[in-house]
C-alpha positions in Angstrom: 28.8 39.8 25.4 29.5 36.9 23.2 27.1 33.9 23.3 28.5 30.6 24.5 25.6 28.6 23.1 26.5 26.1 20.4 25.1 26.9 16.9 25.0 23.2 16.0 21.5 22.1 15.0 20.8 18.4 14.3 17.8 19.4 12.2 19.8 21.6 9.9 22.6 19.0 9.6 20.0 16.3 8.6 18.5 18.7 6.0 22.0 19.4 4.6 22.7 15.6 4.5 19.5 14.8 2.6 20.0 17.8 0.3 23.4 16.5 -0.6 22.1 13.0 -1.3 19.3 14.5 -3.5 21.8 16.6 -5.5 24.0 13.6 -6.1 21.0 11.5 -7.2 19.8 14.2 -9.6 23.3 14.6 -11.0 23.7 10.9 -11.7 20.3 10.7 -13.4 21.1 13.8 -15.5 24.4 12.3 -16.6 22.7 9.0 -17.6 20.1 10.9 -19.7 22.7 13.0 -21.4 24.8 10.0 -22.2 21.9 8.2 -24.0 20.9 11.4 -25.8 24.4 12.2 -27.0 25.1 8.7 -28.1 22.0 8.4 -30.3 20.2 6.0 -28.0 17.6 8.4 -26.6 14.8 5.8 -27.2 16.1 3.9 -24.2 14.9 6.6 -21.9 11.6 4.8 -21.8 10.0 3.2 -18.8 8.2 0.7 -21.1 11.6 -0.3 -22.7 13.1 -0.8 -19.2 10.2 -3.1 -18.1 10.3 -5.3 -21.2 14.1 -5.6 -21.2 14.5 -6.6 -17.6 14.0 -10.2 -16.5 10.9 -11.3 -14.6 13.3 -13.1 -12.2 14.8 -9.7 -11.2 11.4 -8.3 -10.2 10.4 -11.4 -8.4 13.7 -11.6 -6.5 13.5 -7.9 -5.6 10.0 -8.4 -4.3 11.1 -11.3 -2.1 14.0 -9.3 -0.8 11.9 -6.2 0.0 9.3 -8.2 1.8 11.8 -9.6 4.2 14.1 -6.6 4.6 11.6 -3.9 5.1 9.6 -6.1 7.5 12.7 -6.9 9.6 13.6 -3.2 9.6 10.1 -2.3 10.8 10.3 -5.0 13.5 13.7 -3.9 14.6 12.8 -0.2 14.9 9.6 -1.2 16.8 11.6 -3.4 19.3 14.2 -0.7 19.7 11.5 1.9 20.5 9.5 -0.1 22.9 12.5 -2.0 24.4 14.2 1.2 25.6 11.0 2.4 27.2 10.5 -0.9 29.0 14.0 -0.8 30.3 13.8 2.8 31.3 10.4 2.5 33.0 11.5 -0.7 34.6 14.1 1.1 36.6 11.4 2.9 38.7 8.7 0.2 38.3 10.3 -3.3 37.9 6.8 -4.9 37.7 6.3 -3.6 34.1 9.2 -5.6 32.6 7.4 -8.9 32.3 3.9 -8.1 31.0 5.1 -5.4 28.6 7.2 -8.0 26.7 4.0 -8.6 24.8 4.8 -5.4 22.9 8.1 -6.9 21.8 6.2 -10.0 20.6 3.8 -7.9 18.5 6.8 -6.2 16.9 8.4 -9.5 16.2 5.2 -10.7 14.5 5.7 -8.0 11.9 8.9 -9.6 10.7 7.2 -13.0 10.6 4.5 -11.6 8.2 7.3 -10.6 5.8 9.0 -14.0 6.1 5.8 -15.8 5.3 5.2 -13.8 2.1 8.9 -14.3 1.1 8.5 -18.1 1.5 5.2 -18.0 -0.6 6.8 -15.9 -3.3 9.9 -18.0 -3.4 7.8 -21.1 -4.0 6.2 -19.5 -7.0 9.5 -18.7 -8.8 10.1 -21.3 -11.5 12.6 -21.5 -14.4 11.5 -21.1 -18.0 13.2 -22.0 -21.2 14.1 -19.2 -23.6 13.2 -21.3 -26.6 9.7 -21.9 -25.2 8.9 -18.3 -24.4 10.2 -17.1 -27.8 7.7 -19.4 -29.5 4.8 -18.3 -27.4 4.3 -14.7 -26.5 1.5 -15.7 -24.1 3.8 -17.7 -21.9 6.3 -14.8 -21.9 3.5 -12.3 -20.9 2.4 -14.5 -18.1 6.0 -14.8 -16.8 6.3 -11.0 -16.9 3.0 -10.6 -15.1 4.1 -13.0 -12.4 7.3 -11.1 -11.9 5.6 -7.8 -11.6 2.9 -9.2 -9.3 5.5 -10.7 -7.0 7.4 -7.4 -7.0 4.2 -5.5 -6.1 3.4 -8.1 -3.4 6.8 -7.7 -1.9 6.7 -3.9 -1.9 3.2 -3.9 -0.4 4.2 -6.3 2.4 7.4 -4.6 3.2 6.1 -1.0 3.3 3.0 -2.0 5.3 5.1 -4.0 7.8 7.6 -1.2 8.1 4.9 1.3 9.1 3.2 -1.3 11.3 6.5 -2.0 13.2 6.9 1.8 13.8 3.3 2.0 14.9 3.5 -0.9 17.3 6.8 0.3 18.7 5.5 3.8 19.5 2.3 2.5 21.1 4.2 -0.2 23.0 6.6 2.5 24.3 3.6 4.5 25.5 2.1 1.5 27.1 5.2 0.7 29.1 5.6 4.3 30.3 1.8 4.6 31.1 1.9 1.3 32.9 4.8 2.5 35.0 2.8 5.6 36.0 -0.7 4.0 36.3 -1.2 0.2 36.0 -4.9 0.7 35.1 -3.9 2.2 31.7 -2.0 -0.9 30.5 -5.1 -2.9 29.2 -6.6 0.2 27.5 -3.5 1.0 25.6 -2.9 -2.7 24.8 -6.2 -2.7 22.8 -4.8 0.1 20.7 -1.6 -1.8 20.2 -3.5 -4.9 19.0 -5.3 -2.9 16.4 -2.0 -1.3 15.3 -0.5 -4.8 14.9 -3.4 -5.9 12.7 -2.3 -3.4 10.1 0.5 -5.8 9.1 -2.2 -8.5 8.3 -3.7 -6.1 5.6 -0.5 -6.1 3.7 -0.1 -9.9 4.0 -3.7 -10.4 2.7 -3.2 -8.1 -0.3 0.1 -9.7 -1.2 -1.6 -13.1 -1.3 -4.4 -11.7 -3.5 -1.8 -10.1 -5.8 0.0 -13.4 -6.4 -3.0 -15.7 -6.4 -2.8 -15.9 -10.3 1.0 -15.5 -10.6 2.7 -18.6 -12.0 6.1 -18.7 -13.7 7.6 -21.4 -15.9 7.2 -23.0 -19.3 3.6 -23.9 -18.6 2.5 -20.6 -17.2 
């Protein structure tokens, strides 16, 4: 007898999708490498050359963008996760809707951490004159250092807040469902959620330390 079950597997489809993206990425990188090698510019396949030929403004701007975007993505995923559980559990236990909104506030705080760092980094970006930096290699080095430091601070803040948002969302979802089943469990799980939310502060503190000596401009 023939089976009527569907052979569609979401897991296999996702694996195929990511495998295709990886193959495309490897193909593009291989074509770029071959292009430089065959045109006699193989020395450009150098990470150090790439770092010295790119503008410090680019690294600083990417850091600002990643700090905000990854933090907002983490907050959005966290709110999505905990919000659906609050609405679902609230159908059977309407009392949980109000007090479990604190989980949404914790998720939103993750995006605020990224916004704070983005504002701090934006205030440190200053223009410099090409004539001045060409005469003084020390000023140019300090501008490069500032750009790399801001990029690292942005990546650190963004990735930490992304993971923090996922953590708070998952714990908040569990808190809502547990509260719907047993109100005595809410405070206990809320403590776990508070510690999970504190993870985002670690990224914010490290970002501030990374950029404490970063200063761009002609007088860097």
